[in-house]
N, C-alpha and C positions, 0 to 999 in steps of 0.2 A: 457535536464532535468537531475537534481540532484539526485545522486545515493548513496544508503547507502553505503560506501566503509568500512565499521567496519569489521575485519577478526579475529574470535577469535585466529589462530594461529600467526597471526602477532602480536596482542596484548601480548600474550605470551611471543614470542621474544622480545619484549621491556623490559618486566617484568624480563625477565632472565638474561638481560645485566644491571637491575637497581642495584643488592644488595639487602641485606636483609632489610635495613632499610625502614620502611612502608612509611616516608615521601619520599623518593626517590624512592619508586615503584609506588606512587601517581601521582609523578611528570614525570615518565617516560612514564605513561597511558596518562598525561598530553601532553605530545611531541607526542605520536603519535596520538593522535585525531587532536591535531594542524596539521600535516602534512597531513591528510586524508582531514580535511577542505581545506587547504592552495593547494592541488593538482586541486580541483575543480574550474574553474575559473566562475563557475556559482553561486560559495559562495563569494569568496574574489577574490582581484586581487592587484598585487604590494604592497605588504606591509600592505593591508587594513585588517579591520578586528583586533580582539585581543582576547586572551583566557587565563585565569586562573586556579588557584586551591590553595584551602587553606590547610595549614599541620601544624603539630605541630612538632616542631624540639628543640635540646638541645642549651642553650647559652654557652658561656664560662664557666660559674660557674655550668654547669649542669641543669640549671633549664629551665621545659618545657616552649616556648614560642609560641605564634600564628603566623603563617608567610602565606604570601600572596606570591605564585611565580606568575608573570604576564608578559605577553608580554613585551619585552623590544623595544625601540625606534630604528631603523634602522634593524628590525631582519623581515625576511617573514614568515609566517607560514609554508608555503610547505618545510623548510629548517632549521626550528627554532629547535635550540639544547638546553639544559639545563642552558649554560651562556646565552642564548638569554630570558630564562624565570628568571630574578633577583627576589630574594627571599627580601621582604620588611617585617618589623615587622607590623603586624595589629593594634595592639592597639594604638597607637598613630594615626594613620590613621581615627579611629574610632571618636576620640576624636575631630577632626575637624568639625565633623557634628554639633557640638555647636554652631561654629562660625556663624555669618550672613554673612561674605562674606570673600573672601580670594584672594587674587590675582594670576595670574598665576605662577608668579615667585615663591612665597611663596610657593604656592602647589609643585613645582617642586623640591625646595632647602628640603622642610619637608620631601619628597619621599626619596630624594637622602639620607639626613643623616640619615635615618631609613633602609638602606639598608644592607641586612648581609654581603653584600662583597661591600669593596667602589668602586672597578673596575668595576662594573657592569653597562651596561647601563640604561640610563634613564628608569625608568619604563614608560609604557604607560600613555598617558595622561589621559586615562580614569580607571587610576587605583582605584581611589576612589570609581567609580561607583561598580568595581569589588567587592571592599571591604565591601560595604554597602549593598551587597544582600547577604544572609546569607547562600545558598548554597557553597558546596565545589567545585565544578566545575561551571563555567561560560563561556559560548560562546559568541562571538560577529561578527556578518557578516555583509557585504553590498552585501548579495545575488541579483541576477538581479529582480527577481520578485519581493524580499521583498524593493527593492529600487521603481519599479514601483508603488507599492503599496503607499509607502511612501510619493509619491507626487502627490498622487492622493487628489482631495478636499474631496472626501466621504470615505476618509480611514480608519475612526472609524466606518461608517457603514457596511464598507467590513470586517473589522477584526472582527466583532460581528458576522456577516452572517458567518463568515470560522470558527471561533475558539469561538463563543460564549464567555461564560465568563473566560477563560483559557489564555488569552494573553489581558495585561492591555497597554494602550495606555500613550505615554509619548510626551509632544510638545515639538518642536525643540527648543533646548538651544544648543549654543557652549560647545563642549567636556571642562570640568573640573570640577570645585567644583559645580557652581550652577545645572549643569544637574548633577550630582551624588547627590547633596541633595533632588532635584525635584524628580527624580528617584525613591529614595530610600522612600520617603515619599508616593509615588505612589504604590509601591511594598507592604509596611507595611500597607497600606489599602486593598490591595489582595492578602495576604501571601500565596495562595493557587494556583496563576497563575503560569504556567512552562514558559511563556515568555513576553517579554517586547517588546512591537513595537515602535521606535523612530521616530517619523514623520519627513520627510525631511533626514533621517539621515542612519537607519538600524534594526537590529534586535539583540535580546538577547532571549539564554534559558540558563538551567540552571539545577543543577540535583546532587543528593548525590554522582553520581559516573560518570567517563568520559564516559561510553556508556551511560546510559542516557540523559547527557546535548548534547551530539554530536547525537543520535537518535532522540531527539526532535528537533533538527535545521533541521535536514534531514527531518522530518515528517511537522515542519511546512513550510519550504520554497516550498517542495512538493504540499503542500495543495495549496498554494497560486499561483505556477506553474498551478494547474490543474484549478483552479478558471480563470484564464487569457485564457487559452487555451480552456476552454470550451466556452467562449465567443470571439473567434477570428474570425475577418473576413474571409471572402473565399479568399484564397491567388489567387493574380492575376499574370500575368505574368510580370515579371521585364523586363525592357528594356537592350539592351545590352550595352558594352562598346562602346560609339561613339568617344569618345578623345583617344588619344595616350599618354601613360605614358611619352614617351620619348620629345613628344612637349610640354608637362604641368610642369612635375616636375622640369627640370632644371630651368625654367623659374621662378618657384616659389622659387625656391633656391637664384636666382639673386635677387629677389625683396628683401625676406627677410634681405639676407646678407647685402643689400645697406640701409637697415633701421636701420638696427641692429649697422651696423658701423657708421651712423649718433648718432644714441642714446648714443653708447659707445665711441664715439670719436678717433674709432680704426679703421684705413683705411685699416688693415689686418684681418679685423675681419672676420672667419673663416663662410663658410655657413652653416648653419645648417642641420641635417638628416633629412630626408622624410621616413616615413613608410605609403606606400599603402593599403589600403584594398578595397576590390573590391569582392561581390557575388552578390546573385541573389537579397536577403534579403536589402545590402545597396544600390545598383543600384535600387530598388522598392522603399525604401524609400527616396531615394533625387530626385524620380520622382514626389513627392507628391506635390497637390496645396499648401499645407500650411506652405512648407518646411521654407521660409522665417519670418514666426512666428515662428516656432519652433526654429529658430535660435538664436531668442531673449530671449529664456526662462530661460536657465541656466544651471546649472550641477546635476547630477543624485544623487548626495552626496555630501556635501560639501567639503571634502577632496579632489574631484577631481580637484578643482580649480587649486592647486597649480602645476599640472601636466597639465592641459588642457586650462586654463584661463576659463574665465566664458562663453563664448560663440565661437562659430566656423566660419568663414568665407565663404561665398558661394563665388566661382571661375563658371562662367558661360562660360569661352571661353579659348581656348589657347594662344589667343593674347597677347603679354606681356605688354602692355598699360591696358588691360582690368584687369590682374593679379596686377599689379602695382596699378590701381583705386582701387580695392578691399582691397588690404591690406594698402594702404593710408587711406581709410575709416576705415577700422577697429581701426588703429593707433590714428586717430582723437578721434573717439569714446572712447577709452582706455583713455586716456588722457583728456579729458571731465569727465569720470567718477572716475577716479583717483583724479581729482581737487574738484569736489563734494564731495568725501569720505573724503579726505585729511581735507578738511576744518571743515567736521563734529567732528572730533574726536580731543581731546587734544595733544595726542602723536602723533607728526607728521611723517609720513612715506617716505622711499626715493622708488621713481616708479621703480618698474620692467620695464625689456624692453618691451616694449609695442606692440610686435609684436605678431600674433597669433601662438597659439601651436596646432590649430585645424581646418582644411578644410574640406568643403563638396564639391564636385566637379561633378554634375551632369554628368552622363554618364563616368566617369571615377570611383569614388569611395571616401570612407573619406581617410583623411591623417593626420598621426600625425606628430608632430613637436619636437624636441629634439637636443641639443647640441651634442649628438654621438646617435649611434643606439638604444642603451638601452632607452635613454628617450624619441626617438620617438616610440620606440616599446610601450612603456609603454602608451604614450598619444593617441596612434592609438587603442590598447585594450581597454582603457576605453571608447575611443568615440564609439566603435562599441557596446562596452557595454550600451551606452547611447542610441543609435539606438533602441535596445531590449525595453529598459525601455521607450522612449517616446511613442513606437509603442502601447506597452500595456495600460500604463496609458491613450493617447489621446483615447483610443478606448474604455475608460470605467470610463469616467468622466475628464479626461484631466490631462496635466503634469503640475505641477505648484511646482516649487523647491522653494528653499529659496530665499528670496527677494534681493535687490543690496545691503543695509546696512550689512546682514548677509555674503553676499557673499565676499564684502571688508574684512569685520573685519576674515574672515578664510582666504583669501588670503594673508591677512597679520600680521598675527597671527604669533607671532614671534616662538612660539612652533612647529606650521607648517611647517614654513619656514626651521625650522632646518632639517628637515627630507630631505631637499635638498641637505645636505653638503656644506662645504666650502672649501673643499680641492683643492689645486693648481692642475690645468689640467696638463695632460702629456702633452708635445711638440707637438704632432701630434694629441692630440683630435680635432674631429671636421673632421677629414678627411676621406675621402672615398677612397678608394685603390683597385685598380683593378691589379690583376695579374694574367699572364698566363702560361702556363706550371707550373701551382703551386703546383701540387703532386710530381712535382721532387726534388730533394734535394736542388738546388737553390730556386726553387721557394718558397718551404715550408719555407725554412729557412727564406727567404725575408717576409713573410705572417708574420711569428713568430714576426721578427723583428720588424715591422710595428705596430704590436698588442701590442707590448711593449711598445711602444712610444704612446700608446695611441688612435692608428688609428683602424678604422673598416674594415676589409678587405673581399673582394669577390674575390674567386679562380676560375679560369677557366682551366681545363684541359679535355683531351679527354678518361681519364682511369679513369672509375665510381666507380671501388671498391677503386682505389689510393685517387681520389679526396673525397671519404665520410669518407675516415680516416684521410684527411688532415684537412677537416672541424671541425670534432669530435676534433682533436688536437687543432683545434684554441678555440674550446667551442663557447656558447651562441653570437648571435650579429653579427655573421660572417657569410657569406654565400658562396655558389659557385653553377656552372652550368657545366655540361657537356657538352662540343662544342667542335668540331674539325675545329682548326682555318684554315685549309685549304679548309674547304666546302665554297660552293658560297657565304653564306650569313653570315659565323662563326664568322667574325671581328663585324659585326654590332651587331648581336645575343646578342655577348658577351658584349657590351657596355649597350644595352638594359635591360639585366638581372641585370648587374651592378646600372644600372637608377631605374631600379623596385625595387631592394632590399634597395637601400639608399638615392634614389631622385636625383643622380646624382653622376659625378667621380670628384676627386680634384688631383688623383694621378694614374698614367697607368705605372704600371712594364711590358713590353712587352718582356717576360722572354723566350718563348717557343722557343724551337728549337731541332736540330739534325745534326749528323756529319752523314756524308757519306766518307769512307775511299775507296779512289778509284786513281789511277795516272789519268793525264789529257788524256793520250793517251790511254788508254783502257777504259775511260768512255764513258757510253752511253748517247744519247740524255735525257731519261726519268729520269734517275738518277739526271742529272744538273737542269734539270725544277722541280723537288720534292721537291730538298733542295731549289731552288728559292720561291718555295711556300710559306715553312716552314719558311726559315730563311730571307727572305727578304719581300715577298708579305704578310705575314700574320701581321708581324709589320707594314708595309706602310699602312694597310686597318684598322687595330685596332687603329693608331696614327691617324689617318684621322678622324675615327668615334668617338674618345675620344676627340679629339680638336673641334669638332663641338658641344659636351656637355659641353666643358668647356668655350667655346666662348658664349654659351647662359646662362651659370651660371653667366661669367663676373666677376670671382672672381680668374681671373688668374689660374695657375693648373701647371703641370709636368708632363711631359713624359718621362719615362727612360727605355733606349734600353739596353740590355743584348747584347753585341756586340761580341767581343772575341779579342784574341791576333792576331787569323789568320787575321782578316781584315789588319793589318799592318806589321805582320809576317809571314808569308806561311810557311806551314809544308809540308813536301813532301807526298804526296797522301792525301792531304786535299784541293784540289784545289774545288771539289763539297760542302765544307764547307767554304772555305774564300772568293771565290766570290761572293756569298749573302751577308755576314758579312761584306767586303769589302763596297758593295752596301749600306748596313745599315747602317755603318758609316758615309757615304755621307750624307744617308737621315736624321741622326740625325742633320746634321749642316745644312741641307736646311729647315728643318722644324723649327731649333733655328730661323734662319734669318726671316722665315714668318710668325712664332707665337708670336714673342717678343712682337709686338705692342698690343698683347690682353695680357700681361702679364703671356704668359705660358711658362715654360723654358723646353727646353730639352734638357737632359744631359744622360749619359750613362756609361757601366762600361766594361772595358778589362779585362777578366778574362782569368787562362790558369792552366791547369792541376787540374781539379775539379773532384773530385769522383762524376759524376753525368752522366747521358745521356752515350755517347759512351765510357769515362772511368769506363767501369766494372772493375774487379777485376782481370777477366782474360785478359783484351784487355792491363792493367796496368803492369801484368806480361810479358804478350807477349812483350811490348815495351822495359821495362827493361832488360830482358834476351836478347833482340837483342844488347842492349849496354853494355850488362855482367855487370851491378850492379845491386843492390837489389831493390825491389819495391819499399822501403822507401828511398832510394836514388834518386831514378827516379822522385817520388812526389816531393821530396825538392832539386831538381836540380834548385835552383835559388840562388839570391845574398845572399839572408837571411839564406839559407840551413836549409827552414822550410817548410812544407808543408802547401799550402792553402785550406782551407775549404770553405766550402758553407757558413757558419756563416761569414766570411769574406768579401764576396761577397753583401751577406744579408746587412751588415753594412757600407758597401759602398752607397749601394741604399739609405738606409736611411740619411745616410750623405749627399747625394746630393737631398734628398728630402728637409731637413733642410736649406741648402744652399741656402737661397732665394734671394741672386744678382749672382747666378752662371749660365750660360748659356751655350750652344754649347761646352761642356766640356765633354771629356771622362776621366774617373778615372782607371787608371791600379789598379788589383790588381792581382799580379802574383809571388810575394815575391821578385821581381829584375830580368828582363829580359831585357837587353840593347838593343837587337834586337828588341824588340818589344815597346821599350819607346816613346813616342811621341813627344818628346822636349828634 
């Protein structure tokens, strides 16, 4: 349910920061209401919707000119700033209305040529519609309830029932010049309306001030929500999950990677990320008898197609053959769709990767697909919104979105495709990385290093407060779980948690460890056993669990161990630490031998004297005092005479992850210690 988030004190804060110019004060309120619209996923999602304000400014000659500040391409309403609302001269835009036709390219060029700041982003593709509506503030959203209404065959009847003559109907037309002209003509015939409802698209409200336009949007969306809820069917018990994510998601990744590699002619094509959503509503929806029919209907609003493609793929089983078959059927259908549509148009297109971006899996949930965790999250969010849209629409006349021709025109529209961006991906984009001991110095440095190379990272640590801070430091689209790796199922639960978050695991950094200081003659049995549990068995168990997922994915993988120089160069009173580390050293080689045929590489790092774990400030001072040297000299007691830091170990892990023809290798990161050198 949408809520009115307007707060006079918050609005005043935006005004206080705006300065004395009236145009800047109006723009500040535009930013404020854009933010509170963008905060509500039932209003807009992931760059959807747009807002504008009309102001008067002085040009360089001191003349008063009419300016439209409108959302720029690539900006999100929730986080938009002034630079994301580029100013455009309105007068030339209004002259365009005299034309009978205008190409998209000419429209964009003219809008850019009339920017106040030539470095601004492209104004919204719906800039002309904002310009032609005479009100000062204009809001456009893709609210969930409005999308359900917009895709119903009786939409005009329902609009009349709810709003009377206060909302005018605009037929479906692709955004751009023609839509702006038609919508403006409809408004001119109904100048007293306070909203425009765009069939198969979304909703506009407007007003003389920011509060009026925003509160009208809230009022309209709430009225439609209430209309649907008053007619909602009695809730039925949703089935529980009957499929295990770990038995399904890696197999979907495997099948998608195979198909994508074939299309791109890239044998090293990374597997896409998967984002699983499962709740009572989704599981109940996926149990519908008409699910197969709904899967062929289309998208809730046209611009969803570039994120989710036109239709979901239904998976009915966790058998690899069944998953392969379902995806192959989608690919064949998509290629046929592309061939039909490409033959229809004169401007021939290049086919996108023909794999699904959305799955419906009865007994499990819906799954968004993307090249990274962010893209998968967006697809899943839109998929979840579409479930609600379909349920409401189907219960009140039917869900009937745009037809195939319009769908293709939107999917392959150059202005819409530009939103996806063409930046060169970072080296590890598309890699799902699992790091254990991730809240410690080496673990967090490693997570950050992988993130900087484009990977998405899942953190495991047993310290909840430290883990929370670590996840916060990484930012959105990473994750983590509080798990004790020494617990009975800790390793398996860690891998399952990463699979649930990303759909699989591509790189495991088995880093968790701790050191006990005690001589072998004084060591009790429990101390040595506890050290083996953490410093060997936790590594062995999590590597075993991760390797099984990697084999199911069939895209290779990388297992990286934090070994330690203690494995080859024992230190006095460190036997409890060195013994299991030596066993882990052998484990690394044994796994490399056994997993090579699956394309899984196994490598490690031997580090020494890193400020983490046992090497606390107090320990360093004690060890250096016993040697009668300074703490700095103790930490830099190597051939290079320089201290080795956690970030250097992290860099070694990343380097090994990108060394795609290296396995069974241990990289030494100790500043130079001949006694610990391996060759």
